[in-house]
C-alpha beads as a LAMMPS data file, in Angstrom:
LAMMPS data file: protein, C-alpha beads

206 atoms
205 bonds

1 atom types
1 bond types

-500.0 500.0 xlo xhi
-500.0 500.0 ylo yhi
-500.0 500.0 zlo zhi

Masses

1 110.0

Atoms # bond

1 1 1 0.110 0.200 -0.062
2 1 1 1.679 3.199 -0.803
3 1 1 0.528 6.076 1.626
4 1 1 3.055 9.214 0.281
5 1 1 2.198 12.777 0.271
6 1 1 -1.512 12.319 -0.257
7 1 1 -2.420 10.108 2.941
8 1 1 -3.002 12.936 5.341
9 1 1 -5.383 15.045 2.628
10 1 1 -7.580 12.336 2.446
11 1 1 -10.799 12.997 4.240
12 1 1 -12.546 11.033 6.774
13 1 1 -15.158 9.245 4.195
14 1 1 -12.476 8.675 1.928
15 1 1 -10.094 6.798 4.138
16 1 1 -12.973 4.662 5.646
17 1 1 -13.777 3.732 2.004
18 1 1 -10.498 2.732 1.007
19 1 1 -9.734 0.846 4.655
20 1 1 -12.667 -1.154 3.763
21 1 1 -11.205 -1.756 0.298
22 1 1 -8.077 -2.949 1.731
23 1 1 -10.136 -5.419 3.922
24 1 1 -12.057 -7.065 1.225
25 1 1 -8.540 -7.855 -0.356
26 1 1 -7.167 -9.094 2.514
27 1 1 -10.276 -11.529 2.562
28 1 1 -9.327 -13.049 -0.882
29 1 1 -5.595 -13.944 0.827
30 1 1 -3.946 -11.008 -0.131
31 1 1 -1.252 -9.326 2.147
32 1 1 -1.775 -5.565 2.098
33 1 1 1.845 -4.040 3.695
34 1 1 2.090 -0.936 5.257
35 1 1 5.088 1.518 5.156
36 1 1 5.861 0.460 8.570
37 1 1 5.599 -3.362 8.231
38 1 1 8.797 -3.593 5.835
39 1 1 12.162 -1.390 5.524
40 1 1 12.418 -1.031 2.444
41 1 1 8.790 0.400 2.041
42 1 1 9.256 2.910 5.247
43 1 1 12.442 4.020 3.205
44 1 1 10.460 4.473 -0.255
45 1 1 7.792 6.155 1.448
46 1 1 10.027 8.544 3.528
47 1 1 12.294 9.364 -0.552
48 1 1 8.298 10.283 -1.814
49 1 1 8.433 13.395 0.556
50 1 1 8.537 16.663 -1.803
51 1 1 7.928 14.480 -4.943
52 1 1 4.673 16.622 -6.126
53 1 1 7.183 19.726 -5.912
54 1 1 10.278 17.582 -7.782
55 1 1 8.283 16.618 -9.998
56 1 1 6.714 20.614 -10.660
57 1 1 10.151 21.771 -11.011
58 1 1 11.507 18.580 -13.308
59 1 1 8.357 19.858 -16.266
60 1 1 8.267 23.188 -15.640
61 1 1 12.110 23.549 -15.997
62 1 1 11.790 21.209 -19.331
63 1 1 8.615 22.994 -20.473
64 1 1 9.428 26.614 -20.158
65 1 1 11.338 27.354 -23.629
66 1 1 8.027 26.202 -25.339
67 1 1 5.493 28.523 -23.209
68 1 1 8.340 31.238 -22.794
69 1 1 8.376 31.381 -26.835
70 1 1 4.096 31.346 -26.795
71 1 1 4.037 34.238 -24.497
72 1 1 6.059 36.283 -26.581
73 1 1 4.284 35.513 -29.806
74 1 1 0.280 35.417 -28.094
75 1 1 0.972 36.867 -24.775
76 1 1 -3.150 37.349 -24.535
77 1 1 -3.524 33.747 -25.069
78 1 1 -1.609 32.019 -22.525
79 1 1 -3.079 31.600 -19.005
80 1 1 -2.013 32.907 -16.055
81 1 1 -1.253 29.149 -14.567
82 1 1 0.739 28.860 -17.302
83 1 1 2.992 32.250 -16.905
84 1 1 3.231 30.381 -13.263
85 1 1 4.988 27.484 -14.482
86 1 1 7.300 29.652 -16.373
87 1 1 8.059 31.220 -12.967
88 1 1 8.646 28.291 -11.567
89 1 1 11.154 27.391 -13.574
90 1 1 12.894 30.761 -14.501
91 1 1 13.427 31.083 -10.961
92 1 1 15.340 27.986 -11.215
93 1 1 19.293 27.401 -12.329
94 1 1 20.747 24.723 -14.344
95 1 1 22.378 23.082 -10.595
96 1 1 18.500 23.488 -9.573
97 1 1 17.357 21.037 -12.251
98 1 1 20.584 18.578 -12.393
99 1 1 19.950 18.220 -8.364
100 1 1 15.839 17.311 -9.178
101 1 1 17.457 15.186 -11.676
102 1 1 19.602 13.346 -9.055
103 1 1 16.884 12.821 -6.232
104 1 1 14.295 10.939 -9.401
105 1 1 17.239 8.590 -9.834
106 1 1 17.649 8.039 -5.839
107 1 1 13.801 7.481 -5.931
108 1 1 13.346 5.554 -8.378
109 1 1 16.243 3.020 -7.157
110 1 1 14.790 2.698 -4.175
111 1 1 11.357 1.925 -6.289
112 1 1 13.022 -0.462 -8.046
113 1 1 14.411 -1.964 -4.764
114 1 1 10.464 -3.179 -3.831
115 1 1 10.245 -5.518 -6.883
116 1 1 10.861 -8.638 -4.678
117 1 1 8.580 -7.756 -2.476
118 1 1 5.251 -6.944 -3.759
119 1 1 3.371 -7.161 -6.642
120 1 1 1.897 -3.821 -6.808
121 1 1 1.695 -0.762 -4.895
122 1 1 -1.982 0.257 -4.155
123 1 1 -3.478 3.935 -3.047
124 1 1 -6.273 5.766 -3.664
125 1 1 -5.879 7.426 -7.877
126 1 1 -6.765 11.169 -5.915
127 1 1 -6.935 13.096 -1.991
128 1 1 -10.786 12.528 -2.393
129 1 1 -13.730 12.073 -4.653
130 1 1 -13.636 14.647 -7.937
131 1 1 -13.761 18.467 -6.603
132 1 1 -17.071 20.484 -8.126
133 1 1 -15.317 23.716 -9.284
134 1 1 -17.501 26.480 -10.640
135 1 1 -14.636 28.353 -11.985
136 1 1 -12.780 31.266 -11.298
137 1 1 -14.068 34.194 -9.807
138 1 1 -12.761 37.549 -11.581
139 1 1 -10.513 39.658 -9.448
140 1 1 -10.132 36.911 -6.687
141 1 1 -7.050 34.547 -6.885
142 1 1 -6.498 31.492 -9.215
143 1 1 -7.612 28.325 -7.455
144 1 1 -4.310 26.230 -7.254
145 1 1 -5.764 22.990 -8.565
146 1 1 -9.070 23.489 -10.255
147 1 1 -9.444 19.540 -11.652
148 1 1 -8.522 17.893 -8.328
149 1 1 -5.116 17.550 -6.574
150 1 1 -2.470 15.300 -8.434
151 1 1 -0.175 14.346 -4.961
152 1 1 -1.281 11.032 -6.054
153 1 1 -0.229 10.958 -9.688
154 1 1 3.072 12.648 -9.331
155 1 1 4.717 9.451 -7.675
156 1 1 4.189 7.345 -10.776
157 1 1 5.060 10.354 -12.848
158 1 1 8.332 10.714 -11.269
159 1 1 8.995 6.833 -11.306
160 1 1 8.439 6.450 -15.145
161 1 1 5.966 3.368 -13.344
162 1 1 2.693 2.290 -15.279
163 1 1 -0.414 2.139 -13.054
164 1 1 -4.162 1.551 -14.075
165 1 1 -6.486 3.020 -12.441
166 1 1 -9.682 0.676 -11.554
167 1 1 -13.741 2.250 -10.769
168 1 1 -13.888 0.408 -7.435
169 1 1 -14.763 3.071 -5.325
170 1 1 -17.216 6.450 -4.713
171 1 1 -17.880 8.769 -2.140
172 1 1 -20.276 10.833 -1.795
173 1 1 -21.899 10.248 -4.933
174 1 1 -18.899 11.336 -6.082
175 1 1 -16.174 8.772 -8.625
176 1 1 -12.540 7.492 -6.465
177 1 1 -10.176 6.026 -8.158
178 1 1 -7.954 3.238 -7.238
179 1 1 -4.488 2.754 -8.494
180 1 1 -2.601 0.204 -8.869
181 1 1 1.103 0.987 -9.551
182 1 1 4.109 -1.559 -11.140
183 1 1 7.515 -1.428 -11.872
184 1 1 8.781 0.393 -14.944
185 1 1 8.309 -1.744 -18.303
186 1 1 5.855 -3.905 -16.548
187 1 1 2.759 -2.881 -17.588
188 1 1 1.456 -6.319 -18.582
189 1 1 1.826 -7.168 -14.661
190 1 1 0.384 -4.460 -13.397
191 1 1 -2.696 -4.602 -16.061
192 1 1 -3.601 -8.282 -15.361
193 1 1 -3.246 -7.395 -11.194
194 1 1 -5.943 -4.833 -11.745
195 1 1 -7.750 -6.968 -13.396
196 1 1 -8.229 -9.458 -11.204
197 1 1 -8.510 -7.036 -8.400
198 1 1 -11.352 -5.415 -10.511
199 1 1 -12.945 -9.190 -11.422
200 1 1 -12.745 -9.894 -7.886
201 1 1 -13.418 -7.415 -5.065
202 1 1 -16.863 -5.701 -5.158
203 1 1 -17.066 -1.458 -5.400
204 1 1 -17.522 0.299 -2.226
205 1 1 -19.563 3.217 -2.267
206 1 1 -19.426 5.334 0.856

Bonds

1 1 1 2
2 1 2 3
3 1 3 4
4 1 4 5
5 1 5 6
6 1 6 7
7 1 7 8
8 1 8 9
9 1 9 10
10 1 10 11
11 1 11 12
12 1 12 13
13 1 13 14
14 1 14 15
15 1 15 16
16 1 16 17
17 1 17 18
18 1 18 19
19 1 19 20
20 1 20 21
21 1 21 22
22 1 22 23
23 1 23 24
24 1 24 25
25 1 25 26
26 1 26 27
27 1 27 28
28 1 28 29
29 1 29 30
30 1 30 31
31 1 31 32
32 1 32 33
33 1 33 34
34 1 34 35
35 1 35 36
36 1 36 37
37 1 37 38
38 1 38 39
39 1 39 40
40 1 40 41
41 1 41 42
42 1 42 43
43 1 43 44
44 1 44 45
45 1 45 46
46 1 46 47
47 1 47 48
48 1 48 49
49 1 49 50
50 1 50 51
51 1 51 52
52 1 52 53
53 1 53 54
54 1 54 55
55 1 55 56
56 1 56 57
57 1 57 58
58 1 58 59
59 1 59 60
60 1 60 61
61 1 61 62
62 1 62 63
63 1 63 64
64 1 64 65
65 1 65 66
66 1 66 67
67 1 67 68
68 1 68 69
69 1 69 70
70 1 70 71
71 1 71 72
72 1 72 73
73 1 73 74
74 1 74 75
75 1 75 76
76 1 76 77
77 1 77 78
78 1 78 79
79 1 79 80
80 1 80 81
81 1 81 82
82 1 82 83
83 1 83 84
84 1 84 85
85 1 85 86
86 1 86 87
87 1 87 88
88 1 88 89
89 1 89 90
90 1 90 91
91 1 91 92
92 1 92 93
93 1 93 94
94 1 94 95
95 1 95 96
96 1 96 97
97 1 97 98
98 1 98 99
99 1 99 100
100 1 100 101
101 1 101 102
102 1 102 103
103 1 103 104
104 1 104 105
105 1 105 106
106 1 106 107
107 1 107 108
108 1 108 109
109 1 109 110
110 1 110 111
111 1 111 112
112 1 112 113
113 1 113 114
114 1 114 115
115 1 115 116
116 1 116 117
117 1 117 118
118 1 118 119
119 1 119 120
120 1 120 121
121 1 121 122
122 1 122 123
123 1 123 124
124 1 124 125
125 1 125 126
126 1 126 127
127 1 127 128
128 1 128 129
129 1 129 130
130 1 130 131
131 1 131 132
132 1 132 133
133 1 133 134
134 1 134 135
135 1 135 136
136 1 136 137
137 1 137 138
138 1 138 139
139 1 139 140
140 1 140 141
141 1 141 142
142 1 142 143
143 1 143 144
144 1 144 145
145 1 145 146
146 1 146 147
147 1 147 148
148 1 148 149
149 1 149 150
150 1 150 151
151 1 151 152
152 1 152 153
153 1 153 154
154 1 154 155
155 1 155 156
156 1 156 157
157 1 157 158
158 1 158 159
159 1 159 160
160 1 160 161
161 1 161 162
162 1 162 163
163 1 163 164
164 1 164 165
165 1 165 166
166 1 166 167
167 1 167 168
168 1 168 169
169 1 169 170
170 1 170 171
171 1 171 172
172 1 172 173
173 1 173 174
174 1 174 175
175 1 175 176
176 1 176 177
177 1 177 178
178 1 178 179
179 1 179 180
180 1 180 181
181 1 181 182
182 1 182 183
183 1 183 184
184 1 184 185
185 1 185 186
186 1 186 187
187 1 187 188
188 1 188 189
189 1 189 190
190 1 190 191
191 1 191 192
192 1 192 193
193 1 193 194
194 1 194 195
195 1 195 196
196 1 196 197
197 1 197 198
198 1 198 199
199 1 199 200
200 1 200 201
201 1 201 202
202 1 202 203
203 1 203 204
204 1 204 205
205 1 205 206
């Protein structure tokens, strides 16, 4: 089981739904390990601290030249959020970017060490159900994440790992996806695990 940064953001109802799902997996004979159950898993979880900022920094740096070119050519056609990405990147140095890449390599080594321990890592696909958003309000600060918090998506992006999101849960009438993450280049294996989970475990509605 993957807790990561998003675990603290889960509301009570979403956490209850997810824990119920884990209980149903255990009832099918699946061993579910948490971060305190094995030192390798504990070390991996600790290395994920700050992974969202790490991933955002890498992607901002790698994309900001194209965005800056768009701003130069069509300044009115580039959103304030995209301008924020450029501002983030322009506050970095090449050395800052290289340090993020080195941190990502260490994270990937810790993930690879889990291969003999677990067939897949399971987690919510988001820290709660899909949000309701009425749009930005003129004159007010922009909503930071209008389409939802990607905190549970950035680990797989940083790791280059395949993920399958299974529609197994709902909270308050809104979907809450459950993701299964495998090792890089093990797409078929994690897809097989996800198919088995969907076929075997009854969905949980909270």
